C-alpha positions in Angstrom: 48.9 -52.8 -55.1 46.0 -53.4 -57.3 43.7 -50.9 -55.2 46.2 -48.3 -55.6 46.3 -48.7 -59.4 42.5 -48.7 -59.5 42.4 -45.6 -57.3 44.9 -43.9 -59.8 42.7 -45.1 -62.9 39.4 -43.8 -61.0 41.1 -40.2 -60.6 42.3 -40.1 -64.1 38.8 -41.1 -65.4 37.1 -38.4 -63.4 39.6 -35.9 -64.5 38.9 -37.0 -68.2 35.2 -36.6 -67.6 35.8 -33.1 -66.2 38.3 -32.0 -68.9 36.3 -33.4 -71.8 32.7 -32.7 -70.7 32.9 -30.3 -67.8 31.1 -32.7 -65.5 33.0 -32.5 -62.2 32.6 -35.6 -59.8 36.2 -35.2 -58.6 34.9 -34.1 -55.0 32.1 -36.5 -54.5 32.4 -38.9 -51.7 35.1 -41.4 -52.8 33.4 -44.6 -51.6 30.2 -43.8 -53.3 31.8 -42.9 -56.6 34.1 -46.0 -56.6 31.0 -48.1 -55.9 29.0 -46.6 -58.8 32.1 -46.9 -61.1 32.6 -50.3 -60.3 29.1 -51.2 -61.1 29.4 -49.4 -64.4 32.6 -51.1 -65.2 31.0 -54.5 -64.6 27.7 -54.0 -66.2 29.1 -52.3 -69.3 31.8 -55.0 -69.7 35.1 -53.0 -69.3 38.2 -54.9 -68.1 39.5 -51.7 -66.3 38.7 -48.0 -65.5 41.5 -47.1 -68.0 39.6 -48.7 -70.6 36.3 -46.7 -69.4 38.4 -43.6 -69.8 39.5 -44.4 -73.4 35.9 -45.0 -74.2 34.7 -41.8 -72.7 37.3 -39.8 -74.6 36.5 -41.3 -78.0 32.9 -42.5 -77.9 30.3 -39.7 -77.4 27.7 -42.3 -76.3 29.8 -43.3 -73.3 29.0 -40.1 -71.4 25.3 -40.7 -71.4 25.9 -44.4 -70.2 28.4 -43.2 -67.5 26.2 -40.4 -66.2 23.4 -42.9 -65.6 25.6 -44.6 -63.0 27.1 -41.6 -61.5 23.9 -39.6 -60.8 21.4 -40.7 -58.3 17.9 -41.3 -59.9 16.2 -43.0 -57.0 13.3 -41.0 -55.3 9.6 -41.2 -54.9 6.7 -38.7 -54.5 6.3 -37.1 -51.1 9.2 -39.1 -49.8 9.3 -38.8 -46.1 5.8 -37.5 -45.8 6.5 -35.7 -42.5 8.9 -33.3 -44.3 6.1 -32.3 -46.7 3.7 -32.1 -43.8 6.1 -29.8 -42.0 6.3 -27.6 -45.2 2.6 -27.5 -45.4 1.9 -26.6 -41.8 4.8 -24.4 -40.9 6.8 -23.2 -43.8 3.9 -22.3 -46.3 2.1 -20.0 -43.8 5.2 -17.8 -43.9 5.4 -18.1 -47.8 1.7 -17.0 -48.1 2.8 -13.4 -47.1 4.9 -13.0 -50.3 3.1 -11.7 -53.4 5.3 -13.9 -55.7 7.5 -17.0 -54.9 10.5 -18.8 -56.4 11.2 -22.4 -55.3 14.3 -24.3 -56.4 14.4 -28.2 -56.5 18.2 -28.8 -56.7 19.1 -32.2 -57.8 15.6 -32.9 -59.1 16.3 -36.3 -60.5 13.4 -37.6 -62.5 10.9 -35.0 -61.0 9.2 -36.9 -58.2 10.0 -34.1 -55.7 9.0 -31.3 -58.1 5.7 -32.8 -58.7 5.2 -33.3 -54.9 6.0 -29.5 -54.3 3.7 -28.5 -57.2 0.7 -30.4 -55.8 1.5 -29.2 -52.3 1.6 -25.7 -53.5 -1.6 -26.1 -55.6 -3.5 -27.5 -52.6 -2.4 -24.5 -50.4 -3.4 -22.0 -53.0 0.2 -20.8 -53.8 0.8 -22.4 -57.2 -0.4 -19.3 -59.3 2.2 -17.0 -57.5 5.0 -19.5 -57.7 7.9 -20.2 -60.1 9.5 -23.6 -59.7 13.1 -24.2 -61.0 13.9 -27.9 -61.4 17.6 -28.5 -61.9 20.0 -31.4 -62.3 23.3 -32.2 -64.1 21.8 -35.2 -65.9 20.0 -34.4 -69.2 18.2 -37.7 -69.3 16.8 -37.1 -65.8 15.6 -33.5 -66.8 13.7 -35.0 -69.8 12.1 -37.6 -67.7 11.1 -35.0 -65.1 9.7 -32.9 -68.0 7.5 -35.9 -69.2 6.1 -36.8 -65.8 5.3 -40.4 -66.4 6.1 -42.9 -63.8 5.5 -46.7 -63.7 1.9 -47.6 -62.3 3.2 -49.9 -59.7 4.7 -46.9 -58.0 1.6 -44.9 -57.7 0.3 -47.0 -54.7 3.3 -45.6 -52.5 3.0 -42.2 -54.0 -0.6 -42.1 -53.0 0.0 -43.1 -49.5 2.9 -40.9 -49.0 0.5 -38.0 -50.2 -2.1 -39.0 -47.8 0.4 -39.1 -44.8 1.8 -35.6 -45.9 -1.7 -34.1 -45.2 -2.9 -34.2 -48.9 -6.1 -32.3 -49.2 -7.3 -34.2 -52.2 -6.8 -37.5 -54.1 -3.5 -38.0 -55.8 -5.5 -39.4 -58.7 -6.9 -35.9 -59.4 -3.4 -35.2 -60.8 -2.7 -38.0 -63.2 -4.2 -40.2 -65.9 -3.1 -43.6 -66.8 -1.4 -44.3 -70.1 1.9 -45.2 -71.8 2.1 -48.1 -69.3 2.3 -45.6 -66.4 0.7 -42.7 -64.4 1.1 -39.5 -66.6 1.0 -36.4 -64.4 -1.0 -33.4 -65.6 0.9 -31.1 -67.7 -0.7 -28.1 -65.9 1.6 -29.0 -62.9 4.5 -28.0 -65.3 3.2 -24.9 -66.6 5.1 -22.9 -63.9 8.3 -25.0 -64.0 11.7 -24.0 -65.5 13.8 -27.1 -66.2 17.4 -26.4 -66.3 20.9 -27.9 -66.3 22.7 -26.7 -63.3 25.7 -28.2 -61.2 26.2 -27.6 -57.6 29.9 -28.4 -58.1 30.7 -25.8 -60.9 27.8 -23.4 -61.4 26.7 -20.2 -59.6 23.8 -18.6 -58.2 21.0 -18.0 -60.8 18.2 -16.4 -58.8 16.7 -15.4 -55.4 14.7 -18.1 -53.9 12.2 -18.3 -51.1 12.5 -22.0 -50.7 15.3 -24.4 -51.9 14.7 -28.3 -51.5 17.9 -30.1 -51.9 17.2 -33.7 -50.3 19.5 -36.7 -50.4 22.2 -35.0 -52.8 24.7 -33.7 -50.3 25.4 -37.2 -48.7 27.1 -38.0 -52.0 29.6 -35.1 -51.6 32.8 -34.7 -49.7 32.9 -32.2 -46.9 34.4 -29.4 -49.1 31.8 -29.8 -51.8 29.0 -29.8 -49.2 30.2 -26.5 -48.0 30.3 -25.0 -51.5 26.7 -26.1 -52.1 25.5 -24.9 -48.8 27.2 -21.5 -49.5 25.5 -21.5 -52.9 22.2 -22.1 -51.2 22.8 -19.3 -48.6 23.6 -16.9 -51.4 20.5 -17.9 -53.4 18.0 -17.6 -50.7 15.9 -14.4 -50.2 15.9 -12.8 -46.8 14.5 -15.3 -44.2 14.2 -18.0 -47.0 14.0 -21.7 -46.3 16.3 -24.6 -47.0 15.2 -28.3 -46.9 17.7 -31.1 -46.7 17.4 -34.9 -46.5 16.8 -37.0 -43.4 20.6 -38.0 -43.1 21.9 -34.5 -44.0 22.7 -31.6 -41.7 24.2 -28.3 -41.5 25.8 -29.1 -38.1 29.4 -29.3 -39.4 29.1 -26.8 -42.2 31.3 -23.7 -42.6 28.0 -21.9 -43.2 26.0 -23.2 -40.3 25.7 -19.8 -38.6 24.0 -18.4 -41.6 21.0 -20.5 -40.9 18.6 -21.1 -37.9 17.0 -24.5 -37.4 13.3 -24.2 -38.3 12.0 -27.7 -38.1 14.9 -29.6 -36.5 13.4 -33.1 -37.0 12.7 -32.5 -40.7 16.0 -30.9 -41.5 14.3 -27.5 -42.6 16.4 -24.4 -42.0 15.6 -20.6 -42.2 18.3 -18.1 -43.5 19.1 -15.7 -40.7 19.0 -12.0 -40.8 22.4 -10.5 -42.0 
């Protein structure tokens, strides 16, 4: 009975979050949401999810605290180096044929993937003709991405990933040390637009040549995955590319036929001709 009551409380809490602040987590994968809310309840010291709902409705600071638990902020630069190597060796040669490019990093978290792509495009001579769109639903994550400062103890992993991705220079060329961390060069942000955007509720906002949305869809239920993939399909230019996470796939999507597998092992797809 207790589990049933908790499930009702969680549904009401997510409904309150949507009705009050328009953040919609109602179709996220239930097990993942429940696990994150349990962690929030225990660490924030609430006796029940109903008490959390009351705080959410009456304490403006509660929204920021809750979003910190519900949104995923774990990433690394050049995560899964073989993915970035495939972009470098097989996707970018296609993109080089365009006079201008738009790249969307959907669910950019604190910016690790954004900076990885900006460095990759700079090394391949494409940065000057590219606009990068970095979006997330968490405003704190977007602010962190715009700062581009990461703990110095993470840089060793970033550097090794960059090397394994086929990096053409030293990662140290792109950051200085300070503020207790590695500060990535502000020139990497000069062609970046940071924006609040939800894959759950928002619409297409531009025509992209590459969309990279990695390790986000695994937190959605099937219907919401289909919505997001449909959004990517409508956002991609003719023969544009979509990159997903290692554990994600279009195989069971309602929109699978709109894409061709371009790099099967790296989960990179190309939009088919109409």
